[in-house]
N, C-alpha and C positions, 0 to 999 in steps of 0.2 A: 503494500500501501504505500502510496508517494504522500509527501508531504503538500500540505494545502497553506498556503504563504499569499497574504493579499498585502497590497499597497493601498493606501488611506490617504486622502488630504482635500484642501478644497479645490475650487475649479480652477487651473492655470498653475497647478503646485509645480508640476514637473513629472507625474506620476508615470506618464508614457516613456518620458526618457530613461526614468531611472528602470523602467521593466525592461526596456531593451537591454541597457548594459547590465542587470543580473542576469539576465536571460543569457547572453553573450560569456560570461562570466563561467556559467553554471555549465554550458557547452563545452567551454573549454575544458572542464574535467569530466569530459565525456558522461553527463547527467541529461536524462530526457527529461527535456521542459515541454509544458502546454501553455501559453497563455488563453486568458480568457477576461472579457471586459463586460463589466455591468454596469449599466445597463445594456442588453443586448439588442441594442438600434439593427433596423432592418433583419431581424432576425427573429424576434419575440412581439408576438401581438400586443402583449401586456406593454414590453419597453416602447412600441410605437405609440401606444394609445398615451402616455405619459409625455413624450415630446410632442406628440402633438397636442394636449393640453397645455403643455407649457407656451406654444407659441399662440394659443389663443384659441382654438378649438374645443368642441365637445363642453360648450355651455360654460358652467361653473366648478366645473371638475377642479381646476388647477387650484382653485380658491379653497379646496376642501383638503385641509391636511392631512387626512386618515386616508380619504379616496386615492392621494397622490402615493403614500405609501404602501396601500396596499396594491396598486399596478408594479411598482418596483419589487414588492415582496412576492407579488405572485410571477415577475419574470424571473426569479430565482426558484422559486417552487416548481416551474417547469425545467429547470436546467439539472433538478438532482441525480436525473437518469446521468446527463452529460457527465457531470461531475464526477460522479461513482465512477462510472468509466475511465475518465482519464485517468482518475487517484489510481485507479488496477492497473495502468499501463504507463505511468510515466513516473519518474523519482520525484517530481516536483510539477505540482498543477501553481499558476502564479495566475492571482485574480488582480485585475484593476476595478478598485471599490467592491465592497460585499456587503454585509448584514449593518457593519457598521456606520455607512455611509448613509441608510435609512434612519439609524438610530440617529446620528448627527444634526443630520438634516431636519429632522421630523421635532425633535427636542428643540431644536433651533427658530423654527416657524412658530413653535409655542410657546418659544423664551421661557425653554426650560432648559436646566441644569443635568448633569448626566445620570443624575440620581432622581432622576424625575418619573413621571407614570409611562411618560412616553418611550424613554429608553427600553422600560421594563417592558412594554407592550411591544415593541419590536422584536427583543429577545425572546418571547414565548411565540410571538407569531411565527418568526422565520425558524428559530432551533428545535422549538419544543413541536408546535403544530405542524410546518411546513416539514420539518426534519432535514432541514439542509444542513451539510455537514460543519462542524464547529472546526475554523481555522487551527493549524497547529502553530503560527504566527503573524501577527499583523504588525506592518511597518507602516508609521505614521510620516509621512512628509510633510515637515513642519517649516512652513517659508511665510515670511510677512504677508498678511493679506494681502495689501496694495501692490506687492510683486507679484502676487498670483494673479488680479486683476490685471494689471499692465502686459501681462502673457496673455492672459484670456483676449483681452482688446487687439493685442497684436495680430495674434492668433485667428481673429475674426477679418481684421483688416485682409491679411494675406491670403485667406482662403474664403471665397465666397458658401462654402460651401459646410463652414464652420461657424453660421450664426450663433450668437448667445441667447441662450434662452433665458425664463425669467429668472432663475436662480442665482443666475451666473452673472446679469446685470443688476443685482442687489445686493451692495455692497454690507449694507447694514446685517443681512442674514449671512454673508459670507464671512464675517467677524465674528458672530455667535457660534456659526457653526465650527468656526477652527477653534474656538473656546470649550466646546462640548467636545472634538477630538481630543482634545488636551486632556480633558478629565479624563475620558474613556480610556485614554493610553496609560494616564497615571494609575488608574486602577485595575491595570491590567485587564478589560473587560474582557469576559468568555474566553480568553487567551493571551499568551504573552504577548507583550509591545514591543518593539523597537521604534523609538523617536529619532527622525534623522533628519537634517537639514538638505540645502540645495549640495555643499561642499562634502557628502557624503561619497567615502571611497569604495564603490560598487563591492570591487573584489574582495574587501574584506568583509562588506555586509553580505554580500553572496555567502560569506564561509561561517561566518554567525549565525545567520539565520536558517540554514541548512542544518547546523550542527547544533542547532536550539534540542534540548532533551526531548523525545519523544513523547506525546500524550495520547493519552485515550480519546479518540474522536466519537463523539457521540452523533451516531447515525444509526439509522434502521438499516439491515442489511437489504 
């Protein structure tokens, strides 16, 4: 059974760049790695509905914090089989965003902290009811929110297909989400966390997270 490793962070933090560097480091060590990004846009109907809602479609769906959280959670529930298969065939499954993302953004939208009802609702919904695999390690890419916003805006100006959604344009939401992420990491929410910045050595990080002591994954067969 492979290790499930997750990269988390606000929009524009640089998760995709870090993911590529980690994969390169592991592959140099002859490890088999598969990457999966959430939400699974253009693949999952739940993810696409969420994206459309954030662009102003589907009435007032985007205004409902819990409706949006459910769509993102259902995307992961729909991927349980894919995740199990990937874990059985690879040394590492690397995810760009996962359950903690839903917890952080949901809590931030409701202006709650990590110890509020929203985070516990997400944990119970996704890990207990939907039975999505619990990560072995979670990496928080912690960069200044202002820098992340600049990157997201630059990405949008350079690529017409990367239009920022309602969450990405809301600087206050991004700041609150960053704060909740920090609280989740400090509490080692659901699994061990590593907090890194933009200057992290990807080779060192790749070794550290792969050599994290194994844990019992809570997932149904």
